[in-house]
C-alpha positions as CSV (number, residue, x, y, z in Angstrom):
1,M,25.0,-11.5,0.5
2,S,22.1,-13.7,0.4
3,A,20.3,-11.2,3.0
4,A,21.1,-8.4,1.4
5,V,19.6,-10.0,-2.2
6,S,16.6,-10.8,-1.0
7,G,16.1,-8.0,0.9
8,A,16.0,-5.7,-1.5
9,A,13.8,-8.4,-3.7
10,K,11.3,-8.0,-1.1
11,S,12.0,-4.2,-0.8
12,A,11.5,-4.2,-4.9
13,A,7.9,-6.1,-4.7
14,T,6.9,-4.2,-2.1
15,T,7.8,-0.6,-4.7
16,T,5.9,-2.9,-7.5
17,A,3.1,-3.6,-5.1
18,Q,2.8,0.0,-3.8
19,S,2.8,1.5,-7.3
20,A,0.2,-0.8,-8.5
21,K,-1.8,-0.3,-5.6
22,K,-1.2,3.6,-6.7
23,N,-2.5,2.9,-10.4
24,T,-6.0,1.2,-9.5
25,V,-9.4,3.6,-9.2
26,Y,-12.5,2.0,-7.1
27,L,-16.2,2.8,-7.6
28,F,-18.0,2.4,-4.3
29,R,-21.8,1.5,-4.1
30,H,-24.2,3.2,-1.0
31,I,-26.3,-0.4,-0.1
32,Q,-29.2,1.6,0.9
33,T,-29.4,4.6,-2.3
34,S,-27.1,2.3,-4.9
35,Q,-25.7,5.9,-4.9
36,V,-21.8,5.9,-6.4
37,L,-18.4,7.3,-5.2
38,V,-15.3,6.6,-7.2
39,S,-11.7,6.4,-5.3
40,L,-8.5,6.8,-5.6
41,K,-7.8,4.9,-2.1
42,S,-9.5,1.4,-1.4
43,S,-11.6,3.2,1.3
44,I,-14.1,6.3,1.1
45,E,-13.1,9.5,2.7
46,K,-15.3,12.1,3.9
47,Q,-14.4,14.6,1.1
48,S,-15.7,11.7,-1.1
49,L,-19.3,12.9,-0.5
50,K,-19.2,16.1,-2.4
51,Q,-19.2,13.9,-5.7
52,I,-22.8,13.7,-4.9
53,A,-24.2,16.9,-6.1
54,D,-27.3,17.0,-4.3
55,V,-26.6,17.9,-1.1
56,T,-29.9,16.6,0.3
57,R,-29.3,13.3,-1.3
58,R,-25.9,13.3,0.5
59,P,-25.2,11.2,3.7
60,A,-23.8,13.4,6.6
61,H,-21.0,11.6,7.2
62,V,-18.8,8.5,5.9
63,R,-20.5,5.2,7.6
64,P,-18.1,2.5,6.5
65,D,-20.7,-0.3,6.3
66,H,-23.0,1.5,4.0
67,W,-20.3,1.2,1.3
68,H,-19.6,-1.6,-0.4
69,P,-16.9,-2.2,-2.8
70,L,-18.2,-2.5,-6.3
71,V,-15.3,-2.9,-8.7
72,A,-11.7,-2.3,-9.0
73,I,-9.4,-0.9,-11.8
74,Q,-6.0,-2.2,-11.6
75,G,-3.3,-2.3,-14.1
76,F,-3.1,1.5,-15.7
77,S,0.8,2.5,-16.5
78,R,0.9,5.5,-15.3
79,P,-0.3,7.4,-11.9
80,Q,-1.5,9.9,-14.1
81,D,-3.6,7.5,-16.7
82,A,-5.6,6.9,-12.8
83,L,-6.3,10.1,-12.0
84,S,-7.4,10.9,-15.8
85,F,-10.1,8.3,-14.8
86,H,-10.9,9.1,-11.5
87,N,-11.6,13.0,-12.6
88,S,-13.8,11.6,-15.9
89,L,-16.1,9.3,-13.7
90,R,-16.1,12.3,-11.1
91,D,-17.5,14.4,-13.6
92,H,-19.5,12.1,-14.9
93,Q,-21.2,11.7,-11.5
94,L,-21.5,15.4,-11.5
95,N,-23.0,15.9,-14.7
96,L,-26.0,13.0,-14.3
97,H,-27.7,14.9,-11.6
98,A,-27.5,18.6,-13.4
99,A,-29.0,16.5,-16.4
100,K,-31.5,15.0,-14.3
101,V,-32.4,17.7,-12.5
102,A,-33.0,19.9,-16.1
103,N,-34.6,16.9,-17.5
104,P,-38.3,18.8,-17.2
105,E,-40.3,15.3,-18.0
106,H,-38.3,14.3,-14.4
107,I,-39.0,17.3,-12.1
108,A,-42.5,17.3,-13.1
109,Q,-43.1,13.5,-11.2
110,P,-43.3,13.7,-8.0
111,R,-40.6,13.7,-5.2
112,R,-40.9,10.0,-4.0
113,L,-40.9,9.1,-7.9
114,R,-37.6,11.7,-8.2
115,A,-35.5,10.3,-5.7
116,P,-34.7,6.8,-6.2
117,Q,-34.3,8.0,-10.2
118,E,-32.1,10.4,-9.3
119,M,-29.6,7.7,-6.2
120,N,-29.7,5.3,-8.3
121,Q,-26.1,6.1,-10.1
122,V,-24.8,2.0,-10.0
123,D,-26.0,1.0,-13.8
124,S,-25.2,4.7,-15.5
125,T,-21.7,4.3,-13.6
126,L,-21.0,1.1,-14.8
127,V,-21.4,2.0,-18.2
128,K,-19.5,5.5,-18.6
129,M,-16.8,3.4,-16.8
130,V,-16.6,0.6,-19.7
131,E,-16.6,3.5,-22.2
132,L,-13.9,5.1,-20.5
133,L,-12.1,2.0,-20.6
134,N,-12.2,1.5,-24.1
135,N,-10.5,5.3,-24.3
136,Q,-7.4,4.1,-22.3
137,P,-4.3,3.8,-23.9
138,N,-3.1,1.0,-23.6
139,K,-6.7,-1.0,-23.9
140,G,-6.7,-3.8,-21.4
141,K,-3.2,-4.7,-21.6
142,G,-2.2,-5.7,-17.9
143,M,-5.5,-4.1,-16.8
144,Q,-7.7,-5.9,-14.3
145,I,-10.5,-5.3,-13.7
146,L,-12.4,-7.1,-10.0
147,W,-16.0,-7.2,-10.0
148,E,-18.1,-7.5,-6.7
149,R,-19.2,-10.2,-8.0
150,E,-20.0,-12.0,-11.5
151,G,-23.9,-11.0,-11.6
152,V,-22.0,-7.1,-12.1
153,R,-20.5,-7.8,-15.3
154,K,-23.2,-9.9,-16.8
155,S,-25.8,-6.7,-15.6
156,V,-23.2,-4.5,-17.5
157,L,-22.8,-6.8,-20.4
158,E,-27.0,-6.8,-21.0
159,K,-27.0,-3.0,-20.6
160,E,-25.1,-2.8,-23.5
161,G,-25.2,-5.5,-25.4
162,E,-22.9,-6.2,-28.2
163,D,-20.7,-3.0,-27.5
164,V,-19.1,-3.8,-24.2
165,K,-18.6,-7.6,-25.2
166,P,-15.2,-6.6,-27.6
167,L,-14.2,-4.4,-24.6
168,L,-14.6,-6.2,-21.3
169,E,-13.2,-9.4,-22.9
170,G,-9.9,-7.9,-23.7
171,F,-9.5,-7.1,-20.3
172,E,-8.7,-9.9,-16.8
173,H,-11.4,-10.0,-15.0
174,G,-11.6,-11.5,-11.4
175,E,-13.4,-10.9,-8.0
176,L,-13.0,-9.0,-5.1
177,V,-11.9,-10.3,-2.4
178,I,-13.9,-8.5,0.5
179,K,-13.6,-9.1,4.7
180,R,-15.9,-8.4,6.5
181,G,-18.0,-6.7,4.0
182,R,-16.0,-3.7,3.5
183,D,-12.5,-4.1,3.5
184,I,-10.6,-5.0,0.2
185,V,-8.1,-7.9,0.4
186,N,-6.7,-8.4,-3.3
187,A,-7.1,-4.7,-4.8
């Protein structure tokens, strides 16, 4: 009888872990260009590259050794909340490029100066992430933000100042455990 109970408990624990994984949003950064991709999976797929609007700046294929996990946000109460958050961040990425291209001062710069500015998406994406997390219905209750390293979290605090500190204090924070430089172990 105890084997059946432990099997049922194991099955329930596996189901809970799988549903928690479905309610996780991942951000990945390109180690050379600082571009950011948002994913609902713990790895990058080729279709994720469509988030990079400028075709000339888009890698031809996914090289897993070039995309490093940046942040994992766990604990969305429903899969729909995670999907909505994912879509909002993805739309931000697309709009960010459109806004830069529409700016005449930006376009007036030589291409060699424009390119790094257009590809550097880490700071703006993290600021938008914090803004979107502030609008979540459960706003920190049971949610955890796993950071690539503590320095990334501190850089967000320095960018936004006092507006971000109360939000980030309402969430549980941890460090992403990464194996082989790119495989997420704890999210």
